[in-house]
C-alpha positions as CSV (number, residue, x, y, z in Angstrom):
1,M,-6.6,-30.8,-13.9
2,V,-3.2,-29.2,-13.1
3,S,-3.3,-25.4,-12.9
4,T,-1.0,-23.5,-15.3
5,E,-1.1,-20.4,-13.1
6,R,2.2,-19.4,-11.8
7,S,2.7,-18.8,-8.1
8,N,4.3,-15.9,-6.2
9,E,7.6,-17.8,-5.8
10,D,8.0,-18.3,-9.6
11,Y,9.0,-14.6,-10.1
12,P,12.3,-12.7,-9.7
13,W,11.2,-10.4,-6.9
14,H,14.7,-9.7,-5.6
15,D,15.6,-8.4,-9.1
16,F,12.7,-5.9,-9.1
17,D,13.9,-2.5,-10.3
18,P,12.4,0.2,-7.9
19,D,13.9,3.1,-9.8
20,S,12.2,2.1,-13.0
21,Y,9.0,1.4,-11.1
22,L,9.0,4.8,-9.6
23,E,9.7,6.5,-12.9
24,D,6.9,4.6,-14.7
25,N,4.3,5.0,-12.0
26,Y,4.8,8.0,-9.8
27,A,7.0,10.6,-11.5
28,V,3.8,12.5,-12.4
29,L,0.9,12.6,-10.0
30,R,-2.0,11.1,-12.0
31,D,-5.7,11.8,-11.4
32,E,-6.3,8.2,-10.3
33,D,-3.6,8.5,-7.6
34,R,-4.8,12.0,-6.5
35,Q,-8.3,10.6,-6.0
36,M,-7.0,7.7,-3.9
37,V,-4.8,9.9,-1.9
38,E,-7.7,12.2,-1.1
39,L,-10.0,9.3,-0.1
40,V,-7.4,7.6,2.2
41,R,-6.3,11.0,3.7
42,D,-9.9,11.9,4.6
43,F,-10.7,8.4,5.9
44,F,-7.7,8.2,8.3
45,A,-8.1,11.9,9.4
46,A,-11.7,11.1,10.3
47,E,-10.8,7.9,12.1
48,F,-8.4,9.7,14.4
49,A,-10.2,13.0,14.8
50,N,-11.1,12.2,18.3
51,D,-7.9,10.3,19.1
52,P,-5.0,12.6,18.0
53,N,-2.5,11.2,20.5
54,R,-0.2,9.0,18.4
55,T,2.0,7.9,21.3
56,G,2.6,4.2,21.1
57,R,0.6,3.8,17.9
58,C,2.3,1.7,15.2
59,G,1.5,1.4,11.5
60,I,2.6,-0.9,8.7
61,D,2.7,-0.5,5.0
62,V,3.0,-3.9,3.3
63,G,4.8,-4.1,0.0
64,T,6.0,-0.6,0.0
65,G,8.6,-0.9,-2.8
66,A,9.1,2.5,-4.3
67,N,5.6,3.8,-3.5
68,L,5.7,6.0,-0.4
69,Y,2.2,7.6,-0.5
70,P,0.5,4.8,1.5
71,A,3.1,5.4,4.2
72,L,2.6,9.2,4.0
73,A,-1.1,8.6,4.6
74,M,-0.4,7.2,8.1
75,L,2.4,9.7,9.0
76,P,0.5,12.1,11.3
77,F,-1.1,9.2,13.3
78,V,1.8,6.9,14.2
79,E,4.8,6.9,16.5
80,R,6.5,4.1,14.5
81,L,5.9,3.1,10.9
82,T,7.1,-0.2,9.4
83,L,7.8,-0.3,5.7
84,Y,7.6,-4.1,4.9
85,D,8.7,-5.6,1.6
86,Y,9.8,-9.0,0.4
87,S,12.1,-7.9,-2.5
88,L,15.7,-7.4,-1.4
89,A,16.0,-4.8,-4.2
90,N,13.1,-2.8,-2.8
91,V,14.3,-3.1,0.8
92,R,17.8,-1.9,-0.1
93,W,16.3,1.0,-2.1
94,L,14.2,2.0,1.0
95,I,17.2,1.8,3.3
96,R,19.2,4.0,0.9
97,Q,16.4,6.5,0.6
98,H,16.0,6.7,4.4
99,A,19.8,7.1,4.9
100,A,20.0,9.9,2.2
101,D,17.0,11.9,3.5
102,W,14.6,10.7,0.9
103,P,16.2,12.1,-2.3
104,T,13.1,11.3,-4.3
105,W,11.0,13.7,-2.2
106,S,11.4,16.5,-4.7
107,P,9.8,16.5,-7.2
108,V,8.1,13.1,-6.8
109,W,6.7,12.8,-3.2
110,S,6.4,16.5,-2.6
111,Q,3.5,16.6,-5.2
112,F,1.7,13.8,-3.3
113,W,2.4,15.5,0.0
114,H,0.8,18.7,-1.3
115,V,-2.5,16.8,-1.7
116,F,-2.2,15.3,1.8
117,S,-1.5,18.7,3.3
118,E,-4.7,20.1,2.0
119,H,-6.1,18.5,5.2
120,D,-5.3,20.2,8.5
121,C,-3.9,17.2,10.3
122,Y,-1.3,16.7,7.6
123,A,-0.7,20.4,7.2
124,E,0.6,20.5,10.8
125,L,3.6,18.4,9.5
126,D,4.3,20.8,6.6
127,G,7.9,21.8,6.5
128,H,9.2,18.6,8.0
129,P,7.4,15.5,6.7
130,K,10.7,14.1,5.6
131,A,12.0,14.5,9.1
132,E,9.0,12.7,10.4
133,L,9.7,9.8,8.0
134,A,13.3,9.7,9.1
135,R,12.2,9.7,12.8
136,C,9.6,7.0,12.7
137,V,10.4,4.6,9.9
138,D,11.7,1.0,10.2
139,V,12.4,-1.0,7.1
140,I,11.8,-4.7,7.4
141,Q,12.3,-7.4,4.8
142,G,9.6,-10.1,4.7
143,S,6.8,-11.7,2.7
144,V,3.2,-10.9,3.2
145,F,2.7,-14.6,3.7
146,D,5.0,-14.4,6.7
147,L,2.8,-11.9,8.5
148,A,1.2,-14.8,10.4
149,A,4.2,-14.4,12.7
150,Y,2.8,-11.0,13.8
151,P,-0.8,-11.5,14.8
152,Q,-2.7,-8.3,15.7
153,R,0.6,-6.4,15.9
154,W,-0.2,-3.0,14.2
155,D,-2.8,-0.3,14.9
156,I,-3.2,1.0,11.4
157,G,-2.2,-0.4,8.0
158,T,-2.0,0.0,4.3
159,M,-1.3,-2.3,1.4
160,F,-1.4,-0.9,-2.1
161,F,-1.1,-2.9,-5.4
162,V,0.3,-6.0,-3.7
163,A,-2.2,-8.8,-3.2
164,E,-3.3,-8.8,-6.8
165,S,0.1,-8.0,-8.2
166,I,2.3,-10.7,-6.7
167,T,0.7,-13.9,-8.2
168,S,-1.7,-15.2,-10.8
169,Q,-3.3,-17.5,-8.3
170,K,-6.6,-16.5,-6.7
171,S,-5.8,-18.5,-3.6
172,E,-2.6,-16.6,-3.0
173,F,-4.4,-13.3,-3.6
174,A,-6.9,-14.1,-0.9
175,A,-4.2,-15.4,1.4
176,A,-2.2,-12.1,1.0
177,V,-5.3,-10.1,2.0
178,D,-6.0,-12.4,4.9
179,H,-2.5,-12.2,6.3
180,F,-2.4,-8.4,6.0
181,L,-5.7,-8.0,7.9
182,A,-4.8,-10.6,10.5
183,A,-1.6,-8.6,11.4
184,L,-3.8,-5.6,12.4
185,R,-5.4,-5.2,15.8
186,T,-9.1,-5.5,16.2
187,G,-10.6,-2.1,15.4
188,A,-7.5,-1.0,13.3
189,P,-8.3,1.2,10.4
190,F,-6.9,0.1,7.0
191,A,-6.8,0.9,3.4
192,I,-6.0,-1.5,0.6
193,G,-5.4,-0.6,-3.1
194,F,-6.0,-2.9,-6.1
195,M,-5.4,-2.7,-9.8
196,E,-8.8,-3.8,-11.2
197,E,-8.8,-6.7,-13.7
198,S,-5.0,-6.5,-14.1
199,S,-3.4,-8.9,-16.6
200,G,0.2,-8.4,-15.3
201,Y,2.9,-5.7,-15.8
202,H,6.5,-5.1,-16.7
203,V,9.2,-3.4,-14.8
204,A,12.6,-2.8,-16.6
205,G,11.8,-5.4,-19.1
206,K,10.9,-8.1,-16.6
207,S,7.3,-9.6,-16.4
208,F,5.4,-9.8,-13.2
209,P,2.1,-11.4,-12.5
210,A,-1.4,-10.3,-11.6
211,T,-4.7,-11.8,-10.5
212,P,-7.6,-10.1,-12.3
213,V,-10.0,-9.0,-9.6
214,G,-13.0,-6.7,-9.4
215,I,-15.1,-5.2,-6.7
216,D,-16.9,-8.5,-6.0
217,E,-13.7,-10.4,-5.4
218,V,-12.4,-7.6,-3.2
219,R,-15.5,-7.6,-1.0
220,Q,-15.4,-11.4,-0.8
221,C,-11.8,-11.3,0.5
222,L,-12.6,-8.7,3.1
223,R,-15.8,-10.2,4.4
224,R,-14.1,-12.5,6.9
225,H,-12.1,-9.9,8.7
226,T,-13.9,-6.5,8.4
227,S,-17.0,-4.7,9.3
228,D,-18.4,-1.5,7.8
229,V,-16.0,-1.8,4.9
230,H,-16.3,0.6,2.0
231,V,-15.1,-0.2,-1.6
232,R,-14.5,2.6,-4.1
233,R,-13.6,2.2,-7.8
234,F,-11.7,4.8,-9.8
235,D,-11.8,4.8,-13.6
236,H,-8.5,5.4,-15.4
237,G,-10.2,7.7,-17.9
238,D,-8.6,8.4,-21.3
239,N,-5.0,8.2,-20.0
240,P,-4.4,4.8,-18.4
241,L,-1.2,4.2,-16.6
242,R,-0.5,1.2,-18.8
243,D,-2.3,-1.5,-20.8
244,G,-3.9,-4.4,-19.1
245,Y,-6.1,-3.0,-16.3
246,S,-9.6,-1.4,-16.1
247,G,-9.3,0.9,-13.2
248,T,-8.3,1.0,-9.5
249,I,-10.1,0.0,-6.4
250,V,-9.6,1.1,-2.8
251,A,-11.1,-0.8,0.1
252,Y,-11.1,0.9,3.5
253,G,-12.6,0.3,6.9
254,R,-11.8,-1.3,10.3
255,V,-10.7,-4.8,11.2
256,S,-13.5,-6.6,13.0
257,G,-11.4,-9.3,14.6
258,T,-13.5,-12.1,13.1
259,G,-12.0,-14.7,10.9
């Protein structure tokens, strides 16, 4: 039987509207995001508590788009930070943001940074987190499926709302997770965010796909590459971001180096 599911390449990613996406998703700090920020903040801070020297340490955020908080989660722990996205519209947006000293910082990302800076290791950057972003960020255009060209390249990584939000095919969802984890060095800490049971979404009137996944599918994908992985689910409560999803999931741990 021929599958009717559309693949990643069937969608207009280069026409993605990052300004609309930012306004729809991050203009207001929602409780779901606050809880995820707190979780990832505390995890990374604990992972590097005994290794504060960031010299030579490189991080990657895959599928950054207009969402900077996964990158901010890594900011105190890296010397260089790659923002990696396939959409040319998103890449150009990030380059413009970088060149203009992050004009969306206030009021959008300052509210997220306030939550990060409740932990001491982030608070040490208070007053100049934008300068840190300007210092360490490299913006690279590329597909998650092309990360095979960078085996075990990065020391820490994040990928939020990407694997399940770029295709309706379970095989491509699993491949996206595999490629992300394979680009991290053995022992690298990571955090991955997922929209739970998503049925797809719209940005500026354009439709984009999703693979509906739950905690079981997330654990299954991670099993080949990770050890001591933790998976947390957050309910969207009475005020969901949009229709067509049941909550959010964050998986975090260290890459085991097995595959």
